[in-house]
C-alpha positions in Angstrom: 85.7 61.0 100.5 88.0 60.6 97.3 91.2 60.9 99.8 89.7 57.5 102.0 88.6 55.4 99.0 92.5 56.0 97.3 93.7 55.1 101.2 91.1 52.6 101.2 91.9 50.9 97.8 96.2 51.3 98.9 95.9 49.5 101.8 93.8 46.7 100.1 96.6 46.4 97.3 99.3 46.2 99.8 97.5 43.6 101.8 96.5 41.8 98.2 100.4 41.7 97.3 101.6 41.0 100.6 99.3 37.9 101.1 100.2 36.8 98.0 104.1 36.5 98.7 103.3 34.9 101.7 101.0 32.7 99.7 103.7 31.7 97.0 106.4 31.5 99.7 104.7 27.9 101.7 102.6 30.4 104.1 99.0 29.1 102.3 97.0 30.3 105.5 99.0 32.8 107.0 97.9 34.9 103.2 95.2 33.5 102.9 93.8 35.9 106.0 95.6 38.3 104.4 94.0 38.6 101.5 91.1 38.0 103.2 91.4 41.1 105.5 92.3 43.0 102.0 88.9 42.4 100.8 87.0 43.9 103.2 89.1 47.1 103.1 88.4 47.0 98.8 83.9 46.2 100.5 84.6 49.3 102.3 85.5 51.2 99.3 83.4 50.0 96.7 80.6 50.6 99.3 81.1 54.4 99.5 81.5 53.7 96.0 78.1 53.1 95.6 76.2 55.0 98.1 78.2 57.8 95.9 80.0 59.3 100.0 82.0 61.2 97.2 82.0 65.0 97.1 80.9 65.9 93.6 82.9 67.9 91.5 
């Protein structure tokens, strides 16, 4: 599950960076939608972490 969390976090970071770049370059609506979509991946990662679905070492 740690790999899944890392992948979800990577998607979130990349999505947030792209969304912020678009937002500040003048495409505010598109940037906002991309940031919201990236946040959905972060929410899934948080749920996985809070439900302790990761392996115990």
